[in-house]
C-alpha beads as a LAMMPS data file, in Angstrom:
LAMMPS data file: protein, C-alpha beads

457 atoms
456 bonds

1 atom types
1 bond types

-500.0 500.0 xlo xhi
-500.0 500.0 ylo yhi
-500.0 500.0 zlo zhi

Masses

1 110.0

Atoms # bond

1 1 1 429.488 -180.525 392.695
2 1 1 429.156 -176.899 393.757
3 1 1 430.142 -174.168 391.314
4 1 1 430.376 -171.511 394.023
5 1 1 434.103 -170.988 394.712
6 1 1 435.178 -169.261 397.913
7 1 1 431.644 -169.085 399.319
8 1 1 433.121 -168.554 402.777
9 1 1 434.911 -165.366 401.712
10 1 1 431.797 -163.177 401.468
11 1 1 428.029 -163.237 401.244
12 1 1 428.263 -161.892 397.707
13 1 1 430.497 -164.758 396.562
14 1 1 428.200 -167.278 398.251
15 1 1 424.882 -165.893 396.981
16 1 1 425.429 -164.572 393.459
17 1 1 424.613 -167.832 391.693
18 1 1 426.732 -170.687 390.477
19 1 1 429.843 -169.700 388.631
20 1 1 431.898 -171.301 385.886
21 1 1 435.526 -170.345 386.472
22 1 1 437.815 -169.754 383.543
23 1 1 440.547 -172.412 383.295
24 1 1 444.091 -171.678 384.481
25 1 1 446.876 -170.866 382.059
26 1 1 448.655 -174.070 381.016
27 1 1 450.898 -172.924 378.179
28 1 1 453.369 -170.266 377.111
29 1 1 451.783 -167.353 375.287
30 1 1 452.860 -163.998 373.843
31 1 1 450.510 -160.993 374.197
32 1 1 450.648 -157.213 374.044
33 1 1 449.293 -156.506 377.551
34 1 1 448.917 -158.565 380.723
35 1 1 446.509 -157.437 383.443
36 1 1 447.137 -158.912 386.899
37 1 1 443.969 -159.115 389.004
38 1 1 440.381 -159.861 387.963
39 1 1 438.506 -157.357 390.088
40 1 1 436.922 -154.031 389.210
41 1 1 440.224 -152.403 388.219
42 1 1 441.650 -155.237 386.135
43 1 1 438.474 -156.247 384.323
44 1 1 437.511 -152.663 383.548
45 1 1 441.005 -152.079 382.157
46 1 1 440.895 -155.191 379.965
47 1 1 437.473 -154.212 378.635
48 1 1 438.564 -150.675 377.745
49 1 1 441.804 -151.773 376.124
50 1 1 439.926 -154.030 373.743
51 1 1 437.147 -151.494 373.083
52 1 1 439.763 -148.849 372.303
53 1 1 442.108 -151.017 370.211
54 1 1 440.747 -154.361 369.024
55 1 1 444.165 -155.241 367.609
56 1 1 445.777 -155.269 371.082
57 1 1 445.943 -158.748 372.618
58 1 1 445.030 -158.730 376.327
59 1 1 445.273 -161.433 378.991
60 1 1 443.972 -161.165 382.573
61 1 1 445.697 -163.358 385.177
62 1 1 443.816 -163.973 388.429
63 1 1 445.376 -165.957 391.249
64 1 1 442.042 -167.155 392.652
65 1 1 438.649 -166.308 391.110
66 1 1 436.993 -163.213 389.686
67 1 1 436.149 -160.814 392.559
68 1 1 438.175 -162.799 395.092
69 1 1 439.646 -159.643 396.653
70 1 1 438.067 -156.366 397.689
71 1 1 435.762 -156.371 394.656
72 1 1 433.894 -159.377 396.022
73 1 1 433.906 -158.388 399.678
74 1 1 432.959 -154.717 399.560
75 1 1 429.604 -153.192 400.498
76 1 1 428.915 -152.335 396.858
77 1 1 428.379 -148.598 397.340
78 1 1 428.619 -146.548 394.136
79 1 1 429.151 -143.090 395.585
80 1 1 431.100 -140.127 394.140
81 1 1 433.585 -139.892 397.009
82 1 1 437.210 -139.769 395.782
83 1 1 438.969 -139.536 399.182
84 1 1 438.189 -140.504 402.770
85 1 1 438.772 -137.015 404.169
86 1 1 438.285 -133.993 401.853
87 1 1 439.665 -131.572 404.467
88 1 1 443.011 -133.400 404.624
89 1 1 443.062 -133.802 400.845
90 1 1 442.505 -130.083 400.328
91 1 1 445.446 -129.324 402.611
92 1 1 447.661 -131.761 400.705
93 1 1 446.671 -130.911 397.127
94 1 1 444.881 -127.563 397.233
95 1 1 441.296 -126.701 396.337
96 1 1 441.778 -126.770 392.551
97 1 1 443.310 -130.233 392.464
98 1 1 440.758 -131.640 394.895
99 1 1 437.979 -130.218 392.699
100 1 1 439.478 -131.974 389.666
101 1 1 439.594 -135.264 391.565
102 1 1 436.033 -134.747 392.806
103 1 1 434.774 -134.044 389.284
104 1 1 436.469 -137.235 388.122
105 1 1 434.468 -139.061 390.799
106 1 1 431.226 -137.535 389.521
107 1 1 432.162 -138.609 385.994
108 1 1 432.813 -142.088 387.376
109 1 1 429.308 -142.297 388.804
110 1 1 427.888 -141.440 385.374
111 1 1 430.266 -143.878 383.715
112 1 1 429.265 -146.868 385.867
113 1 1 425.569 -146.142 385.453
114 1 1 425.899 -145.729 381.672
115 1 1 428.089 -148.835 381.326
116 1 1 425.541 -150.994 383.140
117 1 1 422.774 -149.674 380.889
118 1 1 424.755 -149.850 377.634
119 1 1 426.063 -153.386 378.214
120 1 1 422.839 -154.649 379.809
121 1 1 424.727 -155.792 382.904
122 1 1 422.923 -157.853 385.542
123 1 1 424.481 -156.057 388.525
124 1 1 421.467 -155.442 390.807
125 1 1 422.182 -151.750 390.291
126 1 1 419.955 -149.321 392.190
127 1 1 420.060 -145.630 393.065
128 1 1 418.240 -145.428 396.410
129 1 1 420.420 -142.615 397.756
130 1 1 422.241 -142.591 401.082
131 1 1 422.159 -140.490 404.237
132 1 1 425.581 -139.383 405.443
133 1 1 425.529 -139.051 409.212
134 1 1 427.640 -138.651 412.330
135 1 1 426.983 -140.022 415.787
136 1 1 425.734 -137.715 418.532
137 1 1 428.396 -135.361 419.797
138 1 1 430.095 -134.992 416.426
139 1 1 428.050 -132.196 414.912
140 1 1 431.149 -130.212 413.905
141 1 1 432.452 -133.067 411.784
142 1 1 429.089 -133.338 410.065
143 1 1 429.033 -129.584 409.439
144 1 1 432.468 -129.808 407.806
145 1 1 431.335 -132.620 405.520
146 1 1 428.073 -130.864 404.603
147 1 1 429.890 -127.621 403.808
148 1 1 432.252 -129.451 401.477
149 1 1 429.450 -131.372 399.846
150 1 1 427.162 -128.386 399.327
151 1 1 430.001 -126.612 397.512
152 1 1 429.820 -129.272 394.780
153 1 1 427.549 -128.048 391.938
154 1 1 426.191 -131.507 391.222
155 1 1 425.205 -132.096 394.834
156 1 1 423.106 -128.956 395.193
157 1 1 419.959 -131.077 395.472
158 1 1 421.296 -132.930 398.532
159 1 1 418.961 -132.686 401.503
160 1 1 420.309 -131.394 404.814
161 1 1 418.645 -133.150 407.740
162 1 1 418.659 -132.039 411.365
163 1 1 418.832 -134.457 414.271
164 1 1 415.062 -134.862 414.567
165 1 1 414.648 -135.528 410.828
166 1 1 417.407 -138.154 410.805
167 1 1 416.016 -139.767 413.955
168 1 1 412.634 -140.033 412.273
169 1 1 414.050 -141.327 408.977
170 1 1 416.353 -143.923 410.540
171 1 1 414.194 -144.649 413.601
172 1 1 417.196 -144.129 415.880
173 1 1 418.353 -141.335 418.173
174 1 1 422.042 -142.222 417.826
175 1 1 422.809 -139.608 415.151
176 1 1 423.504 -135.874 415.239
177 1 1 422.059 -135.082 411.823
178 1 1 422.653 -135.926 408.200
179 1 1 422.964 -135.082 404.543
180 1 1 420.895 -137.178 402.141
181 1 1 422.582 -137.696 398.783
182 1 1 420.062 -138.687 396.170
183 1 1 422.615 -139.751 393.547
184 1 1 424.333 -142.592 395.350
185 1 1 423.874 -146.072 393.965
186 1 1 424.821 -149.622 394.836
187 1 1 425.507 -152.934 393.126
188 1 1 425.908 -156.567 394.004
189 1 1 429.700 -156.400 393.633
190 1 1 430.222 -160.047 392.657
191 1 1 427.466 -160.062 390.033
192 1 1 428.857 -156.805 388.690
193 1 1 432.405 -158.207 388.576
194 1 1 431.210 -161.271 386.694
195 1 1 429.434 -159.017 384.244
196 1 1 432.650 -157.042 383.778
197 1 1 434.319 -160.357 382.996
198 1 1 431.600 -161.150 380.459
199 1 1 431.892 -157.876 378.577
200 1 1 435.707 -157.988 378.688
201 1 1 435.649 -161.460 377.135
202 1 1 433.087 -160.385 374.551
203 1 1 435.431 -157.540 373.662
204 1 1 438.198 -160.083 373.087
205 1 1 440.183 -160.287 376.338
206 1 1 441.365 -163.687 377.601
207 1 1 440.890 -164.401 381.308
208 1 1 442.683 -167.105 383.270
209 1 1 441.690 -167.866 386.861
210 1 1 443.608 -169.942 389.418
211 1 1 446.728 -168.470 387.804
212 1 1 448.908 -166.648 390.333
213 1 1 451.954 -164.784 389.066
214 1 1 454.952 -166.381 390.766
215 1 1 457.731 -164.340 389.201
216 1 1 458.270 -161.470 386.775
217 1 1 461.439 -161.145 384.713
218 1 1 462.236 -157.780 383.140
219 1 1 464.119 -158.218 379.850
220 1 1 464.150 -154.522 378.969
221 1 1 461.788 -154.538 376.009
222 1 1 459.475 -157.228 377.355
223 1 1 458.493 -159.045 380.550
224 1 1 458.149 -162.743 381.277
225 1 1 455.460 -163.597 383.838
226 1 1 455.772 -167.079 385.262
227 1 1 452.738 -168.963 386.598
228 1 1 452.408 -172.492 388.057
229 1 1 451.720 -174.151 384.703
230 1 1 452.656 -171.607 382.066
231 1 1 454.185 -168.248 381.304
232 1 1 453.348 -165.061 379.436
233 1 1 455.615 -162.796 377.438
234 1 1 454.319 -159.229 377.200
235 1 1 455.344 -155.659 376.456
236 1 1 453.166 -154.065 379.146
237 1 1 451.825 -155.048 382.575
238 1 1 448.774 -153.544 384.283
239 1 1 448.542 -154.052 388.046
240 1 1 444.966 -154.272 389.328
241 1 1 445.857 -155.923 392.618
242 1 1 444.811 -153.210 395.132
243 1 1 445.248 -154.557 398.702
244 1 1 447.260 -157.522 397.398
245 1 1 449.852 -155.338 395.628
246 1 1 452.538 -155.947 398.268
247 1 1 452.394 -159.676 397.466
248 1 1 453.670 -159.148 393.909
249 1 1 457.277 -160.161 393.145
250 1 1 459.745 -157.909 394.936
251 1 1 461.448 -156.988 391.644
252 1 1 458.575 -154.567 390.935
253 1 1 459.451 -152.468 393.965
254 1 1 455.882 -152.277 395.279
255 1 1 456.184 -153.821 398.734
256 1 1 455.661 -150.394 400.343
257 1 1 453.265 -148.957 397.758
258 1 1 450.176 -149.554 399.907
259 1 1 448.960 -151.276 403.038
260 1 1 446.012 -153.692 403.214
261 1 1 443.306 -152.454 405.575
262 1 1 440.769 -155.046 406.663
263 1 1 437.104 -154.099 406.962
264 1 1 434.435 -156.267 408.582
265 1 1 431.008 -157.009 407.150
266 1 1 427.721 -158.549 408.321
267 1 1 424.734 -159.589 406.213
268 1 1 421.330 -160.384 407.700
269 1 1 418.783 -162.913 406.609
270 1 1 415.964 -161.371 404.518
271 1 1 413.699 -159.199 406.651
272 1 1 410.045 -160.120 406.934
273 1 1 407.248 -157.600 406.395
274 1 1 406.923 -157.435 410.178
275 1 1 410.656 -156.691 410.460
276 1 1 410.448 -153.832 407.982
277 1 1 407.391 -152.429 409.744
278 1 1 409.154 -152.565 413.115
279 1 1 412.250 -150.945 411.639
280 1 1 410.134 -148.097 410.318
281 1 1 412.567 -146.990 407.635
282 1 1 411.339 -144.688 404.916
283 1 1 412.860 -144.300 401.458
284 1 1 415.284 -147.200 401.893
285 1 1 416.914 -145.226 404.698
286 1 1 420.440 -146.624 404.457
287 1 1 423.268 -144.628 405.970
288 1 1 427.002 -143.999 405.787
289 1 1 428.460 -142.612 409.007
290 1 1 431.293 -140.049 408.774
291 1 1 432.165 -139.818 412.473
292 1 1 435.555 -141.479 411.976
293 1 1 437.852 -142.589 409.163
294 1 1 436.543 -146.106 409.803
295 1 1 432.828 -145.577 409.233
296 1 1 429.940 -147.881 410.057
297 1 1 427.543 -148.145 407.135
298 1 1 424.303 -149.943 406.409
299 1 1 422.731 -150.694 403.043
300 1 1 419.755 -152.670 401.834
301 1 1 419.797 -155.364 399.154
302 1 1 417.387 -156.212 396.375
303 1 1 416.213 -159.312 398.260
304 1 1 415.390 -157.371 401.427
305 1 1 418.481 -157.871 403.579
306 1 1 420.585 -155.403 405.524
307 1 1 424.331 -155.311 405.011
308 1 1 426.467 -153.696 407.699
309 1 1 430.011 -152.424 407.371
310 1 1 431.937 -152.423 410.648
311 1 1 433.667 -149.330 411.983
312 1 1 436.587 -151.404 413.312
313 1 1 439.558 -151.958 411.025
314 1 1 442.782 -153.877 411.282
315 1 1 445.991 -152.955 409.510
316 1 1 447.651 -156.135 408.311
317 1 1 451.238 -157.156 408.949
318 1 1 453.696 -159.020 406.769
319 1 1 452.426 -160.982 403.793
320 1 1 449.488 -162.777 405.377
321 1 1 446.044 -161.803 404.115
322 1 1 444.109 -163.847 406.682
323 1 1 444.851 -161.795 409.775
324 1 1 441.515 -160.041 410.054
325 1 1 439.424 -162.828 411.517
326 1 1 438.900 -161.139 414.868
327 1 1 435.605 -162.551 416.025
328 1 1 435.221 -159.893 418.709
329 1 1 434.852 -157.270 415.960
330 1 1 431.813 -159.056 414.540
331 1 1 430.282 -159.496 417.993
332 1 1 430.828 -155.798 418.771
333 1 1 429.163 -154.861 415.481
334 1 1 426.046 -156.881 416.264
335 1 1 425.789 -155.293 419.705
336 1 1 426.246 -151.817 418.256
337 1 1 423.626 -152.107 415.548
338 1 1 421.082 -153.793 417.790
339 1 1 421.411 -150.966 420.310
340 1 1 421.288 -148.323 417.592
341 1 1 418.145 -149.892 416.198
342 1 1 416.037 -151.826 418.740
343 1 1 414.077 -153.311 415.838
344 1 1 417.220 -155.289 414.919
345 1 1 417.049 -157.232 418.179
346 1 1 415.738 -160.420 416.617
347 1 1 417.430 -160.164 413.212
348 1 1 419.536 -163.152 412.258
349 1 1 422.949 -162.683 410.653
350 1 1 423.399 -164.862 407.565
351 1 1 427.147 -164.370 407.082
352 1 1 430.158 -162.547 408.490
353 1 1 433.289 -161.824 406.495
354 1 1 436.253 -159.504 406.194
355 1 1 438.115 -158.152 403.203
356 1 1 441.209 -156.092 402.544
357 1 1 440.910 -152.734 400.898
358 1 1 444.030 -150.644 400.307
359 1 1 445.375 -147.417 401.755
360 1 1 448.155 -145.364 400.187
361 1 1 450.597 -142.920 401.674
362 1 1 449.048 -139.666 400.437
363 1 1 445.338 -140.166 401.117
364 1 1 444.077 -140.726 397.595
365 1 1 443.708 -143.499 395.045
366 1 1 446.868 -144.143 393.051
367 1 1 447.129 -144.455 389.275
368 1 1 450.126 -144.070 387.004
369 1 1 453.089 -145.751 385.344
370 1 1 456.445 -147.199 386.362
371 1 1 459.463 -148.728 384.621
372 1 1 459.554 -146.124 381.823
373 1 1 455.832 -146.458 381.192
374 1 1 455.932 -150.243 380.741
375 1 1 453.962 -150.954 383.930
376 1 1 450.762 -149.183 384.911
377 1 1 448.966 -149.485 388.237
378 1 1 445.787 -148.586 390.088
379 1 1 445.168 -149.161 393.803
380 1 1 444.593 -147.454 397.155
381 1 1 440.836 -146.805 397.090
382 1 1 440.557 -146.863 400.917
383 1 1 437.282 -148.767 400.913
384 1 1 435.445 -146.494 398.436
385 1 1 436.626 -148.062 395.209
386 1 1 433.607 -149.586 393.466
387 1 1 433.220 -146.548 391.264
388 1 1 436.763 -145.123 391.309
389 1 1 438.422 -148.428 390.394
390 1 1 436.282 -148.911 387.305
391 1 1 436.830 -145.339 386.198
392 1 1 440.563 -145.859 386.703
393 1 1 440.244 -148.746 384.249
394 1 1 439.669 -146.180 381.506
395 1 1 442.889 -144.362 382.445
396 1 1 444.866 -147.586 382.749
397 1 1 443.716 -148.673 379.300
398 1 1 445.046 -145.452 377.782
399 1 1 448.318 -145.777 379.698
400 1 1 448.760 -149.383 378.573
401 1 1 448.131 -148.380 374.964
402 1 1 450.474 -145.395 375.378
403 1 1 447.733 -142.977 374.414
404 1 1 447.793 -139.378 375.623
405 1 1 444.191 -138.416 376.348
406 1 1 442.177 -136.097 378.570
407 1 1 442.063 -138.898 381.107
408 1 1 445.839 -139.377 381.262
409 1 1 446.344 -135.621 381.603
410 1 1 444.676 -135.442 385.011
411 1 1 447.133 -134.219 387.651
412 1 1 446.646 -137.322 389.793
413 1 1 447.939 -139.625 387.039
414 1 1 451.583 -140.237 387.959
415 1 1 453.147 -140.464 384.498
416 1 1 456.470 -138.750 385.252
417 1 1 455.408 -135.538 383.505
418 1 1 455.748 -132.078 385.031
419 1 1 452.714 -130.990 387.017
420 1 1 451.528 -134.530 387.638
421 1 1 451.469 -136.479 390.881
422 1 1 454.484 -138.596 391.741
423 1 1 454.525 -142.277 392.575
424 1 1 454.910 -142.605 396.340
425 1 1 455.709 -145.453 398.675
426 1 1 455.442 -145.554 402.430
427 1 1 458.877 -144.237 403.486
428 1 1 461.355 -146.751 404.825
429 1 1 461.334 -145.136 408.254
430 1 1 461.904 -147.387 411.267
431 1 1 458.713 -147.672 413.247
432 1 1 456.455 -146.021 410.630
433 1 1 454.270 -149.057 410.059
434 1 1 454.145 -149.694 413.798
435 1 1 453.065 -146.077 414.278
436 1 1 450.325 -146.435 411.664
437 1 1 449.151 -149.637 413.309
438 1 1 449.097 -147.825 416.650
439 1 1 447.085 -144.998 415.103
440 1 1 444.440 -147.343 413.713
441 1 1 444.309 -149.171 417.034
442 1 1 443.755 -145.788 418.677
443 1 1 440.934 -145.090 416.216
444 1 1 439.429 -148.474 417.017
445 1 1 439.610 -147.925 420.774
446 1 1 438.300 -144.374 420.422
447 1 1 435.374 -145.645 418.368
448 1 1 434.648 -148.275 421.013
449 1 1 434.793 -145.639 423.764
450 1 1 432.483 -143.388 421.740
451 1 1 429.969 -146.183 421.311
452 1 1 430.046 -146.960 425.008
453 1 1 429.446 -143.323 425.930
454 1 1 426.423 -143.372 423.662
455 1 1 425.229 -146.678 425.102
456 1 1 425.888 -148.540 421.848
457 1 1 428.139 -151.266 423.222

Bonds

1 1 1 2
2 1 2 3
3 1 3 4
4 1 4 5
5 1 5 6
6 1 6 7
7 1 7 8
8 1 8 9
9 1 9 10
10 1 10 11
11 1 11 12
12 1 12 13
13 1 13 14
14 1 14 15
15 1 15 16
16 1 16 17
17 1 17 18
18 1 18 19
19 1 19 20
20 1 20 21
21 1 21 22
22 1 22 23
23 1 23 24
24 1 24 25
25 1 25 26
26 1 26 27
27 1 27 28
28 1 28 29
29 1 29 30
30 1 30 31
31 1 31 32
32 1 32 33
33 1 33 34
34 1 34 35
35 1 35 36
36 1 36 37
37 1 37 38
38 1 38 39
39 1 39 40
40 1 40 41
41 1 41 42
42 1 42 43
43 1 43 44
44 1 44 45
45 1 45 46
46 1 46 47
47 1 47 48
48 1 48 49
49 1 49 50
50 1 50 51
51 1 51 52
52 1 52 53
53 1 53 54
54 1 54 55
55 1 55 56
56 1 56 57
57 1 57 58
58 1 58 59
59 1 59 60
60 1 60 61
61 1 61 62
62 1 62 63
63 1 63 64
64 1 64 65
65 1 65 66
66 1 66 67
67 1 67 68
68 1 68 69
69 1 69 70
70 1 70 71
71 1 71 72
72 1 72 73
73 1 73 74
74 1 74 75
75 1 75 76
76 1 76 77
77 1 77 78
78 1 78 79
79 1 79 80
80 1 80 81
81 1 81 82
82 1 82 83
83 1 83 84
84 1 84 85
85 1 85 86
86 1 86 87
87 1 87 88
88 1 88 89
89 1 89 90
90 1 90 91
91 1 91 92
92 1 92 93
93 1 93 94
94 1 94 95
95 1 95 96
96 1 96 97
97 1 97 98
98 1 98 99
99 1 99 100
100 1 100 101
101 1 101 102
102 1 102 103
103 1 103 104
104 1 104 105
105 1 105 106
106 1 106 107
107 1 107 108
108 1 108 109
109 1 109 110
110 1 110 111
111 1 111 112
112 1 112 113
113 1 113 114
114 1 114 115
115 1 115 116
116 1 116 117
117 1 117 118
118 1 118 119
119 1 119 120
120 1 120 121
121 1 121 122
122 1 122 123
123 1 123 124
124 1 124 125
125 1 125 126
126 1 126 127
127 1 127 128
128 1 128 129
129 1 129 130
130 1 130 131
131 1 131 132
132 1 132 133
133 1 133 134
134 1 134 135
135 1 135 136
136 1 136 137
137 1 137 138
138 1 138 139
139 1 139 140
140 1 140 141
141 1 141 142
142 1 142 143
143 1 143 144
144 1 144 145
145 1 145 146
146 1 146 147
147 1 147 148
148 1 148 149
149 1 149 150
150 1 150 151
151 1 151 152
152 1 152 153
153 1 153 154
154 1 154 155
155 1 155 156
156 1 156 157
157 1 157 158
158 1 158 159
159 1 159 160
160 1 160 161
161 1 161 162
162 1 162 163
163 1 163 164
164 1 164 165
165 1 165 166
166 1 166 167
167 1 167 168
168 1 168 169
169 1 169 170
170 1 170 171
171 1 171 172
172 1 172 173
173 1 173 174
174 1 174 175
175 1 175 176
176 1 176 177
177 1 177 178
178 1 178 179
179 1 179 180
180 1 180 181
181 1 181 182
182 1 182 183
183 1 183 184
184 1 184 185
185 1 185 186
186 1 186 187
187 1 187 188
188 1 188 189
189 1 189 190
190 1 190 191
191 1 191 192
192 1 192 193
193 1 193 194
194 1 194 195
195 1 195 196
196 1 196 197
197 1 197 198
198 1 198 199
199 1 199 200
200 1 200 201
201 1 201 202
202 1 202 203
203 1 203 204
204 1 204 205
205 1 205 206
206 1 206 207
207 1 207 208
208 1 208 209
209 1 209 210
210 1 210 211
211 1 211 212
212 1 212 213
213 1 213 214
214 1 214 215
215 1 215 216
216 1 216 217
217 1 217 218
218 1 218 219
219 1 219 220
220 1 220 221
221 1 221 222
222 1 222 223
223 1 223 224
224 1 224 225
225 1 225 226
226 1 226 227
227 1 227 228
228 1 228 229
229 1 229 230
230 1 230 231
231 1 231 232
232 1 232 233
233 1 233 234
234 1 234 235
235 1 235 236
236 1 236 237
237 1 237 238
238 1 238 239
239 1 239 240
240 1 240 241
241 1 241 242
242 1 242 243
243 1 243 244
244 1 244 245
245 1 245 246
246 1 246 247
247 1 247 248
248 1 248 249
249 1 249 250
250 1 250 251
251 1 251 252
252 1 252 253
253 1 253 254
254 1 254 255
255 1 255 256
256 1 256 257
257 1 257 258
258 1 258 259
259 1 259 260
260 1 260 261
261 1 261 262
262 1 262 263
263 1 263 264
264 1 264 265
265 1 265 266
266 1 266 267
267 1 267 268
268 1 268 269
269 1 269 270
270 1 270 271
271 1 271 272
272 1 272 273
273 1 273 274
274 1 274 275
275 1 275 276
276 1 276 277
277 1 277 278
278 1 278 279
279 1 279 280
280 1 280 281
281 1 281 282
282 1 282 283
283 1 283 284
284 1 284 285
285 1 285 286
286 1 286 287
287 1 287 288
288 1 288 289
289 1 289 290
290 1 290 291
291 1 291 292
292 1 292 293
293 1 293 294
294 1 294 295
295 1 295 296
296 1 296 297
297 1 297 298
298 1 298 299
299 1 299 300
300 1 300 301
301 1 301 302
302 1 302 303
303 1 303 304
304 1 304 305
305 1 305 306
306 1 306 307
307 1 307 308
308 1 308 309
309 1 309 310
310 1 310 311
311 1 311 312
312 1 312 313
313 1 313 314
314 1 314 315
315 1 315 316
316 1 316 317
317 1 317 318
318 1 318 319
319 1 319 320
320 1 320 321
321 1 321 322
322 1 322 323
323 1 323 324
324 1 324 325
325 1 325 326
326 1 326 327
327 1 327 328
328 1 328 329
329 1 329 330
330 1 330 331
331 1 331 332
332 1 332 333
333 1 333 334
334 1 334 335
335 1 335 336
336 1 336 337
337 1 337 338
338 1 338 339
339 1 339 340
340 1 340 341
341 1 341 342
342 1 342 343
343 1 343 344
344 1 344 345
345 1 345 346
346 1 346 347
347 1 347 348
348 1 348 349
349 1 349 350
350 1 350 351
351 1 351 352
352 1 352 353
353 1 353 354
354 1 354 355
355 1 355 356
356 1 356 357
357 1 357 358
358 1 358 359
359 1 359 360
360 1 360 361
361 1 361 362
362 1 362 363
363 1 363 364
364 1 364 365
365 1 365 366
366 1 366 367
367 1 367 368
368 1 368 369
369 1 369 370
370 1 370 371
371 1 371 372
372 1 372 373
373 1 373 374
374 1 374 375
375 1 375 376
376 1 376 377
377 1 377 378
378 1 378 379
379 1 379 380
380 1 380 381
381 1 381 382
382 1 382 383
383 1 383 384
384 1 384 385
385 1 385 386
386 1 386 387
387 1 387 388
388 1 388 389
389 1 389 390
390 1 390 391
391 1 391 392
392 1 392 393
393 1 393 394
394 1 394 395
395 1 395 396
396 1 396 397
397 1 397 398
398 1 398 399
399 1 399 400
400 1 400 401
401 1 401 402
402 1 402 403
403 1 403 404
404 1 404 405
405 1 405 406
406 1 406 407
407 1 407 408
408 1 408 409
409 1 409 410
410 1 410 411
411 1 411 412
412 1 412 413
413 1 413 414
414 1 414 415
415 1 415 416
416 1 416 417
417 1 417 418
418 1 418 419
419 1 419 420
420 1 420 421
421 1 421 422
422 1 422 423
423 1 423 424
424 1 424 425
425 1 425 426
426 1 426 427
427 1 427 428
428 1 428 429
429 1 429 430
430 1 430 431
431 1 431 432
432 1 432 433
433 1 433 434
434 1 434 435
435 1 435 436
436 1 436 437
437 1 437 438
438 1 438 439
439 1 439 440
440 1 440 441
441 1 441 442
442 1 442 443
443 1 443 444
444 1 444 445
445 1 445 446
446 1 446 447
447 1 447 448
448 1 448 449
449 1 449 450
450 1 450 451
451 1 451 452
452 1 452 453
453 1 453 454
454 1 454 455
455 1 455 456
456 1 456 457
């Protein structure tokens, strides 16, 4: 009998070793705090609650398995990028607030690295760095990104690369230039999630898998969460559901809090020595393209594979989370990468998969409280949440414990205090979601047209 649940959902879930799931909840229990979702956000929160207050009883409820959602289907980048587009964010929040959010991202990078070391986590963590690029013809966009990045004190050692240098490093003439960030790391996201589960349990949290929350009753001073075979009474709920947040019971009022955005991934078979020689990459020359909001990326793995993130996205509709299986996206990705890098011509793809990340209305990750502070939430990482989600776990732990700390005082923590961000939903405007879907379709078509002009499709 295989102990690899949901192996078809991602390469990481299929190839991170056999896994012993926690049993589902089959009784009625009473706890201080319930965390919904066993991904980076939820598990980090449970861990920090117990490390902060060992007297607080904590239960994590997961509808499927640990890392079933975005945490198990991501690329695994650990990069200090708090928002998709700093220029837009600066317009929305101002330079000072964006700087505070950026510094929080830098702190998050340190936090993840230190946590892995302190807890001896088997996460396949590496810091090979990454080259941020744009495709030819988009030099201005690259200049904007480099200017922003060079203004960050901690990125002063980043290496600016002209077109010839990037072409030599990546063995491809598809790019306009680049900025090599030496700090960026990566993990196997499923192994890391399972390690978060381990340390959360060691700290005293209970974790139940195959336990979806079917209904939530608000009794004023406590909640009742109903599951298929049991129920939980609790004073506080933490929502770590990210792209699945709209599927929570309607009584929470979160149907329009975020939208799931599907991203497509490819993983190759391990490259041979001849493959690596033909590829000609130096310094683990992985890249993260910033030409569009839907970037293609490529990273290496510890066992010598290449993992590609597709630049095509699909904005989901309704309550289905299986709408992203558009085979033409995967085929287009293979064509693109094999034309970008002729050495990829004979590479075999081991697995294709898609996963839903989460986008919010005001272009930043969301964290805060609702229902008079009795519910806390974290979501909306827009595909860059490996580091931000875990760092949010520290904030969510303080919010759940009703502690006022330096973390909860950040402006982007929506806690109903003056000077803080406000909780926002997508407005109930007729046609808004259709317009957003049209916009992303435009981005997809524009990206396809751009690739064709460059001979990449």
